[in-house]
N, C-alpha and C positions, 0 to 999 in steps of 0.2 A: 238736104245738103250732101254733096258728093264728097267723100274722103279720098285723100290721095291713095294711091295703090299701096304704097309702103305702110301706111297707117292701117289700111284694111287688113293686110297680112298679119301685122303684129297683133291687132285686136282678135283675129281669129285664132292665132297660135298662143295667145295669152294663157287661157284656161288649161290648154294641153300641157304647156310648159310647166305650169303650177303642179298639175297632177303628177307629172313626171318627176318634178322635184321632190314632191311628198313621198313618192314610191321610193326614189333613190335614198332619201333620208331614212325611211323605214328599214330598207335593206342594209344600209350602213349600220344602223342601231342594232339590227339582229346579229350582223357579223361581229359587232364589237362585243355583244353580249355572249355569243358563242365563243368568240376568241377568249374572253376573260374566263369563261366557264372552262374552256380547255387549259388555259394557263394555270388557273387556280387549282384545278382538278376537283374530283369529288371524293367521296369516301366509299369504299367497297361495302355494298349492303348484301350482295349475293354473289354466288360462284356456281356456275354450271359445269358439269362433267359429262362429256360424251365419249363413246368408244370404249367405255370400261365394262368388260364382261367378266373377267376374272377378278380384277380388283374392285373394290366398292368404291363409290363416289366419296364417301367419308375418308377412307384411307388415302385417295388421291389429294383430297383437300388438306390432309395432315402432311403429306409428302411436300405439298407446294409451299408450306410455311407461310400461307397467306391467312390473315385473320380479319374478321368482319369489323368494320369501323376504321381500318387503315386507310391512308390517303392512297388514292390511285396512282398519284405521282411516285410512290414508293414501290410500285409494282414494276419490276424489270422482267419483261416477257422472256428475254434470252436467258437471264440467270435463272428464272423459274423453270424454263424448259430444260436447262442443264441439270437442275435438281431432279426433276421428274425422270429424266432419262438415265439417271444413275440407278434407278431401280431395275433389276434384272428382268422384270416381266414387261417393261415398257421399252418399245423399239423407238418410238418417236412421240413428240408432243407438240402441240401448238397453243400458245397462251395469248389471248387478246383481251385488251381492256376496252370498256365501253363507258367513257366518262359521263355521257349524257344519260346513262341508265344506271350509273353506280354499280357496274356489273363487270365480272371477269369470267370469260369463257375459256375452258380447257377442253381440248380435243385430243384424245389418245389414240395411238396405233399400238395395241398390244402384241406381244409375241405369242405365236400359237405353237404349242408343243406338238412335235411329229413322232418322237420316240422317247424312250426312257432308258437311260443307261443303267446297266447292270455291272456292279463291281466283281472283282476277282472271286469273292466269296459267293457270288450268285444272288446278291441282294439288290433289288431294284433301287436306284437312287434318284437323282435329279432328272428332269426332263430335258430334252433337246429340241430346239426349234429348227426350222428348215435351213438356217444360216449357221448352225452348229453352236449357238449360245446356250449356255446352261441356264435352266429355269428351276429355282429351288422349289421343293414340294410345298403345297399349301393344305392346310387343314380343311379348308372350305371348298376345294375342287379336286376332283379325281378325273383323270383322262385315261380312256382306253386306247392306248397307242402301242405300236410294236416295241418290243425290248431291243436294246442296242448293246451289242457285245464288242467292245474295243478296249484292250488293255492300256492303250496309249492315253486315255482321257483322265484328266483331273480337273477339278472345279475351279473356274475362274469367273468372277462376277461381271467383268466388263469386256472380255475378249472371247472370240470363239474357242471352244475347247476341242472341237472335232478337226481331224486333219482334212485336207482338201478333198480327197476321194470320198470320204464319208459325208462331207458337206454337199458335194454334188449329188450323191445318192439320195441324201435327205430331201434336197430341193425336188429332185425327180419324183420321188416318192410322194411328196406332199401335193404335187400336181398330177398324180396318176389316176385320179377318179376312183372307179370302182376297184381297181387293183389294189389300192391301199387297204381295202376292207379285208383282204384275204392274207395280208402279210402280218405274221405273228413275231417276226424277229429280223434283225439286221446284224450282220456280223462283218467285221473287217479284219482280215489276217495280217501277219507280219509283213507280207509282201504288198500290202495295201489293196488287195483285190477284195471286192464286196460280194457277199452272198446273202441271199434272203432265206427265211423259212416261212413256207407258205402252207396253209392248211388244205389237205386233200378232202374232196367230198366224203371219203370214207372214214375220215377222222384222223388219219396219221399226218405227220408233217413231211413236206417235200423241201429238199434243198435246192435252191435256184442259184446258180452261178452267174454273176454279172460281169465279173472281171474288173477293170480300172477306169472304163470310160464308156461314153455312148448309153448312159442309163435311160434317158427318155425313150429312145427307140426300142430298147430291150424290154422295158416295161410295157410298151404297147404290144410287142410280140408275146409276152408272157400273158397279157390279158386275152388275146385272141386265141392262143393255144388253150389256155385254162377254160375259156368259155366253149370252144368248139371241139376240143378233144377230151380234156380231163373230165369235164362234167358230162360228157356224152358216152363215155366208155368206163368199163370196170377195171381197167388195167391198173395194177397197183404201182404207179410210177413213184419212185423215191428221189430221183435226181433229175433236174432239168439244167442243161447247160446252154447258156445263151451267149457265150463269149465269142462265137464265131458268127460273122456277119450273115445275116439272113437265114440262119439255121437254128433249129431247136432239136437238141440231142437229149434223149431220155434214157434212163436206166431204171430197171425195177429195184 
């Protein structure tokens, strides 16, 4: 018996329609379950910390004020980030909750010391990062960095303590590669001019005058002069003046 065309089409599409309907119902059920899981939230069972090299993971967990077993809906990433970045060694932080894993992930961007400030009595005090922020000393970490001499500096926990010229010099020195290894001291005078103390291969210190600007280029010039002249001769250079464009002026 021949069936009408419309009936044959319906009969062929019937099983396919039912299968699609079953898949759609399953998808909706999964979405509902996941949505309810998201709305209801889970409880924090674990917390990971990445990017911590100076601070310990346990100290970061204590700073975050998050406890195991608390509802993930109580975790406010922005507020937790603000709490973490109040610590002077933390430049930035990212806090993310993972409700389906009952997990909180914290990623830190720690500050890196570039120099260590020396007070008027000659006593090394807190560290300075490349942006001029003060980093208090820690019992568990010691850094071999140049000493910084600047009478205008005083400690502040949340604002840069170094004046602009020194901050520019610190950033340039931090990115100077091998030149950083030969710098033993950084000094900024009352006129805001910066000079360095650099170790001569014969053991004495050289004074390197940088002036008030153009530090990256001057440090490249210093590296080339130190590599190709200072290390290749026995001249007892005591002063290197880089304040003038394209020139290297020395005095014994």
